[in-house]
C-alpha angles and dihedrals in degrees: 000000000000125000093239091053090052089051093045091053097045092042090055086062092050091049094050092049094051096044091045090066092060098042123124129186109265129131128231125207121239111309099216092053086055090051095054091048089049091055091056096046118095095200115092095184116099091179150323134243113199089334094313111127121229109210117223095218093056093043094046090051088058092049091049090047093058091043089053088050088058096044091050086061090055093253121140112230107215127182095275096050091046092054092049087052091051092049095049093049092044091055091046091051091054094047092048093048093051092044093048088058090051090049090052092051092050094040092239114171135181100217130207088253091055089050093048088051093049094049101039106017132099094286106044123174107284091236092058091042089057097044097046105042122142107248092213102043102021088227126134111272100215093176093056089048092049093052091049093049091047090050090055093049087058091062123090116281092249094047105133094226092049091047092049094051094046095047097044104030112020100037095051090048092053091043092049094044093051090047090052091052091047092049091048088056093050093044090053090061093068113110130163109199126212094239089059090050091052094046093049091048091052093045093048095050097044122106123193133196121199141180113220151169122221121203106189121214090236091077083084117054119236091234090064094060119067120201114204131200084246091058091050093045088050092053093046093051089057091048103036096147090058095056106044113140135197123232111278146153131219124216135189109208144175127204132210113212116234095171116139112284124224088264091053090049092049090051090053091048091051091049098054091039090062089056094054099087091051090047091052095049098040115116090203107045093175091057091044090058091048093047090050095048095244114201088220112064117231113255110204095206144071130277121210116240091235093054099042107115112172134119112274091017093158095050093046094049089052092058119115118240106281094018121127130213125199161316093248133155120260114170108308095342141081107228140193121195124204122194109231103173144334129218140168105242132179121238089219137023137194121200145153130221145178113217124209096194118208094187136032104250089211102048101019088228120140114261102173138013114258093235091052095047092049093047090051091049092050091048090052091050092054091044092055091046088055092052104271116157111259094207093055092049096047089051093049103040113017116108091196095094093174091070102034092089088056095050091260092295129150138177121209136173126219089248087066090058095105092048094059132078103278098234092050093044092053091045099052096040100035095049131064134251114287095028113141125189146145110245134176127231135166086273097056137266120334128197101208133189119186104221103179143357127197137191094015108192139157117287129187138207108210134175118213124202107195131179122187121240097231133177117259124236087256094054092045092047093050092055093042092053093047092051092045090051093049091047090049090053096045112054096146140025096270091049093044091054092045091052091051090053093047094049093036093234126159110217123218123232126220135172114218130196122204099250098042118111099191130058117209108254093019110055121209106020109146094143089056093048090054092049090052090054093045092054137056136240112291092033118132121209128228112245110291121203109227115168108307095341138081109217128204112190134189118203102230104171142017121206119190123205111272134061125351120252126228095267092052094046101037096093089056100037105035096083094042093051094044088054090050090053091047089051091055092051091048093049091046091053092053096043115174095339109127098172109117093207094049093048089048090051090049093057096032096243137110140259105253136195129225120189135185096033113170128206097229098048122069091194117101124187108253094011106058123209106359109145095173088059092047092051096045092053090068093047103119090209091064098057106125090353130099113244127232111260117294117210104215137174094271105025149321117305134200113190139182119199108227097180146350115200128183116223121212109287112257117178151083124312116258096257094051093045092046091054092047092045097046092048089056092043091052092050092047091047094050092044094047095047101087094037088051090052092048091050092059096039128098106228120182112196116200099162090119088073092061109023 
């Protein structure tokens, strides 16, 4: 096995782990369909970032590389996972493009010396550290790694092994190194001055008392104040950054249910019931489930009682060996469960071993003849039985160098069972504490001693025979026919709405964005999303099969990227603007009067008092959240003087500051506070850097043309 193949396989696992953190639950339509569309498309641009084009071929090669990494691990990349990969890589492409521009402005470079240190220094990439480890010392063999990298560099620029190494090892190292330098520069800009410390202390320890009159907006009825579209648009124009919107489409849709009927369910039940006798009498339940195409794959292993999460778990656990329970419903299946075997198994095991390896686990090359390894393992077992020191023998003979420094010891939990060599896992979990034996695995011969076991509990090996409850052709046909008839009668907005009235159907509404692969209320619906973006407002779709439904959709609205219009923002802004208009009427009625008692008399209310107001809290006892009032209370120009009207959240306020007192200072000294604040500022600055760049960037996303 070549080194590059080992790196490729191991790097695949790393890629999967990294990408999995960023995944979100969207669904992607069939990949090969996308490929054929791409072949017919003349455009090679999948998007732009600040005018810089992103080439679809380059982008798609990255997608395919990650997909390949998954499949090399034996994982099936379905539509949902593929879209998660695309979303992750797309966001990464935007970030890297924006950051590259910043690096260029700042003159940041990742030098040859930086790369040399990253590859061969004290903290090499984990993948190289694993592949080039000295078998005697376990230390990183930097020279061997250097020789390998140099051999790759001598190959042609388009050599697949060289390209793979550069794209999956070198490029990420450089990207990470530059981002680290950039982050260090940003973090270094954090500074917490003494004057700010003094001011915050004064503000934090100040307490104000006020007299005030509150004129609630409710003194004017809502019906008396009209909010027009012009009012809303005027407000939006003054606050454009708060009302940005992404491109989207809104649909009104109806669905026709094609879920299994009661007749379909009865048919499925009858079918699985006929298999019960054979399931009971079968001597190989696992093979029986395979032969009868069970919807639940047979697991030839045990499940701990504490982790067993299936319907009727208590009943199933109480079955005698060979007994069958069911049929019962589990999700969309009828299921029967057969108890195969019961054991007491530990949740965690500690053991030690001496490995006489027959193959190198890294290269796959033979390192010892099978007969010699077995003979040595048997001799070690006899020597230990005769009183020989285990630690001496493990140091001298074990080829598992990773465990030699720990005396050959390992700790594993039962959840790791499937990740271990089967013979080893079965031995350490199926046998009791103190058991010693020589066993063989694909790595060679192990002398094993079970040192300790914890949390021993019942475990069960169970075979499940499951048959899905599926809609019959008649059920599907009926729903399909109803949907087709509705679509035929509803070819435009007017007809669609008329059909809804005639059939007394209440439509559902959904807002859809171009790169989404699910629609709320439907689930995976990429083909419908693409149809929505290929058609105009007023278009009605043909029936689309989604899950157990046939959907007919009407495109009702198209929103372009930019600023919201009055219709979109009305729900949010109408109460705000209405209160602003009420405030103007209240203020006009008061005029220049600044006498609290007179104002209170005008609106048939009282002059009230609020004490213990703090600068950093907008909440005032008796008033609620009124930040304008809290701030004005500490305005030195208002001490003993009535303020101009303050338009708050619940009404118009007039206040007079009666007193501002300074409590005894309680807090950290400046140096401690400075260290704490600057650490927080550094983290916030670094975390906000890329989102800030994104906010000001112009990103054109054309993925819908290709995926």
